[in-house]
C-alpha positions in Angstrom: 86.7 159.8 63.6 89.7 158.4 65.4 92.2 155.5 65.0 90.5 153.5 67.8 88.6 154.1 71.0 91.9 153.9 73.0 94.1 156.1 70.7 95.3 159.3 72.3 94.6 162.3 70.3 96.8 165.4 69.9 95.5 168.5 71.8 93.6 171.2 70.2 95.7 173.9 68.5 98.3 171.4 67.2 99.5 172.5 63.9 102.5 172.3 61.5 105.4 174.7 61.8 108.2 174.4 59.2 109.3 172.0 56.5 112.9 171.5 55.4 114.4 170.4 52.0 117.7 169.1 51.1 118.5 170.5 47.7 121.4 170.6 45.2 121.0 174.0 43.8 120.3 176.4 46.8 120.1 179.6 44.6 117.6 178.4 42.0 115.4 176.7 44.5 115.5 179.7 46.9 114.6 182.1 43.8 111.6 179.7 43.2 110.1 179.9 46.5 110.7 183.6 46.7 109.3 184.4 43.3 106.6 181.9 42.5 105.4 180.8 46.1 105.9 184.3 47.2 107.9 183.6 50.5 110.2 186.2 51.9 113.9 185.2 52.7 114.3 185.6 56.4 117.9 184.3 56.6 120.5 183.2 54.2 124.1 182.0 54.3 126.2 179.9 51.9 124.5 176.7 52.6 121.0 177.4 54.0 118.1 179.7 53.5 115.1 180.1 55.6 112.0 181.5 54.0 108.6 182.6 55.5 105.8 185.1 55.7 105.5 188.2 58.0 108.6 187.1 60.0 107.4 183.6 60.5 109.7 180.7 59.2 107.8 178.2 57.1 110.6 176.6 54.9 114.2 175.7 55.4 116.4 174.9 52.4 119.7 173.2 52.9 122.3 172.7 50.3 123.6 169.2 50.1 125.5 169.0 46.7 126.7 165.5 47.5 123.4 163.9 48.3 122.0 161.7 45.5 118.5 162.3 44.0 115.8 160.5 45.8 115.2 157.0 44.2 112.1 156.2 42.2 111.1 153.5 44.8 112.0 155.5 47.9 109.3 157.0 50.3 109.4 160.7 51.0 107.5 163.9 49.9 104.5 164.1 47.8 104.1 167.8 48.3 104.4 170.5 50.9 101.2 172.5 50.9 101.1 176.2 51.8 97.8 177.5 53.0 96.9 181.0 51.7 94.2 183.0 53.7 92.0 184.0 50.8 90.7 183.2 47.4 92.3 186.5 46.4 95.7 185.3 47.6 95.2 182.2 45.7 94.4 184.1 42.6 97.6 186.1 43.1 99.5 182.9 43.3 98.1 181.8 40.1 99.3 184.8 38.4 102.8 184.4 39.8 102.8 180.7 38.5 101.6 181.9 35.1 104.2 184.6 34.7 107.3 182.7 36.2 106.6 178.9 36.2 104.3 176.0 34.9 101.1 174.9 36.7 101.1 171.1 37.0 97.3 170.8 38.0 94.5 172.4 39.8 91.6 170.7 41.9 88.5 171.8 43.8 88.6 169.4 46.9 85.3 170.7 48.3 87.2 171.6 51.5 89.7 173.6 49.6 90.8 175.0 46.2 94.3 174.0 45.2 97.1 174.7 42.6 99.9 172.1 42.1 103.3 172.5 40.7 106.9 171.2 41.3 109.9 173.4 42.4 113.2 173.2 40.4 114.4 169.8 42.0 111.1 168.1 41.5 109.6 168.5 45.1 105.9 168.9 45.0 104.2 172.0 46.0 100.6 172.8 46.6 99.3 176.4 47.1 95.7 176.3 48.4 92.9 178.1 50.1 90.3 176.6 52.5 86.6 177.0 52.3 84.9 177.8 55.7 84.8 174.6 57.9 81.1 174.9 58.0 81.0 174.2 54.2 83.2 171.0 54.4 81.2 167.9 53.4 81.0 165.6 56.4 80.7 161.9 56.8 78.1 160.2 59.3 81.1 159.2 61.5 82.5 162.8 61.8 85.1 162.8 59.0 85.4 164.9 55.9 84.5 164.0 52.4 87.1 165.5 50.1 86.7 165.3 46.5 88.9 165.9 43.5 87.0 168.0 40.9 88.3 170.4 38.1 89.1 174.0 39.7 87.4 177.0 38.4 90.8 178.8 37.3 88.9 181.7 35.6 87.1 182.3 38.8 90.2 182.1 40.9 92.1 184.4 38.5 89.2 186.9 38.7 89.5 187.4 42.4 93.3 187.9 42.5 94.5 190.4 45.1 97.7 190.7 43.0 101.1 191.3 44.4 104.5 189.4 44.4 104.3 188.1 48.1 102.2 185.6 49.9 100.3 187.6 52.5 100.3 187.5 56.4 98.2 184.6 57.5 100.1 182.2 55.1 101.1 178.9 56.9 102.3 175.4 56.2 98.8 173.9 56.0 99.8 170.3 55.5 102.5 168.0 54.3 101.6 165.0 52.0 103.8 162.0 52.2 104.4 159.0 50.0 104.7 155.9 52.4 105.6 152.3 51.8 102.5 151.0 53.8 99.3 153.0 54.6 98.4 150.6 57.6 101.9 150.9 59.0 101.9 154.7 58.7 98.4 154.7 60.3 99.7 152.8 63.2 102.5 155.3 63.8 100.8 158.8 63.1 97.4 157.8 64.5 98.0 155.2 67.3 101.4 156.6 68.5 101.6 160.2 67.8 97.9 160.8 68.1 96.7 162.4 64.9 92.9 161.7 64.3 91.7 160.0 60.9 89.9 162.4 58.9 89.5 160.4 55.7 90.3 156.8 54.9 90.6 156.3 51.0 92.3 152.9 51.3 95.5 153.7 49.3 95.7 157.0 51.0 95.0 158.2 54.5 94.4 161.8 55.8 95.0 162.7 59.4 94.7 165.8 61.5 94.4 167.4 64.9 91.9 170.0 66.1 89.2 169.0 63.5 91.2 170.1 60.6 90.4 168.4 57.2 94.2 167.2 57.1 97.6 168.1 58.5 99.1 165.0 56.8 98.4 163.0 53.7 99.9 159.6 53.6 99.6 157.7 50.2 100.9 154.6 48.6 99.7 155.4 45.0 103.1 154.9 43.5 104.2 151.8 45.0 107.1 153.2 47.0 109.0 150.2 48.6 112.1 151.6 50.1 112.8 154.0 53.0 113.2 157.6 52.5 116.7 158.9 51.3 118.4 161.2 49.0 117.6 164.8 48.3 114.2 166.2 49.1 112.3 166.3 52.4 114.7 166.4 55.3 112.0 166.9 58.1 108.9 168.5 59.0 107.7 170.1 62.2 104.7 169.5 64.4 103.8 172.1 66.9 101.9 171.3 70.0 100.4 173.8 72.3 102.1 173.0 75.7 105.2 171.4 77.3 102.7 168.8 78.8 101.5 167.9 75.3 105.2 167.5 74.1 105.9 165.2 77.1 103.0 163.2 76.3 104.0 162.6 72.8 107.6 161.6 74.1 105.9 159.2 76.4 103.9 157.6 73.6 107.0 157.3 71.5 108.8 155.6 74.3 106.0 153.2 75.1 105.9 152.1 71.5 109.6 151.6 71.3 110.1 154.4 68.8 113.6 156.2 69.4 113.4 160.0 69.9 116.2 162.5 70.6 116.2 165.9 72.1 116.5 168.7 69.6 116.2 172.5 69.9 114.0 172.2 72.9 111.7 169.5 71.4 112.2 166.0 70.2 113.1 164.4 66.7 112.0 161.1 65.7 111.5 159.1 62.4 108.4 157.5 61.0 108.5 153.8 59.8 109.9 155.0 56.4 112.7 157.0 57.9 111.1 160.4 57.5 112.2 162.7 60.3 109.5 164.6 62.4 110.4 167.4 64.8 108.0 168.1 67.6 108.1 171.0 69.8 105.9 173.3 72.1 105.0 176.7 70.9 
């Protein structure tokens, strides 16, 4: 299921890399992602902390004490979603949340099981595990049929593998954004960048590459009406498998009149709401 017959698709093996947050209290936010989410601190200085799993960076926190909080009407982050490799790892995450934090919600989406919480600065966080792709409900046109049902928390807890750390194999599974216009976001993320539509729920769109259920969620549920700004999501990263794929994305951005700059061997651009996206080849 794609945006249109002529829409280019991102190549197989495209995935997300890192996500970055601008925060006021770096110490408290770093401790949350270490203790509750279970990420390891890979690098730390006075103004920045990089956290990840098994030496792979997944999250960058940057102190910006002068930045204002994100406004109620501003586009931006709905949640960063960290994909855990097993139900046992999800059970361990539930134990850490119950010991150190507060669970905001939990859902069974048929394709996945998910826990929801907020970090100390109000940024949404999802911790989830996928069901095997062969079990995902499908639509006749090849998309996925995600649902939202109560999660069996007792069942998840019973399979806990325990431990204070997110295990090897944990990744940034998807990023869910609040946008001012779903049709405008679709034009950018599908028609220009090349993500495929996996589920269109009207007020929310779920897009992905390589047949995943979604790498990006784009919703207008809360009526955001202004561009992104203030603290919160600074940027997120899309990894493509080859330099040729990176050049193709750059050409599509150029053809669409979307500004893009070179950064760290890749390119950085902004979506229609001003959210920064970094794209690089692995």
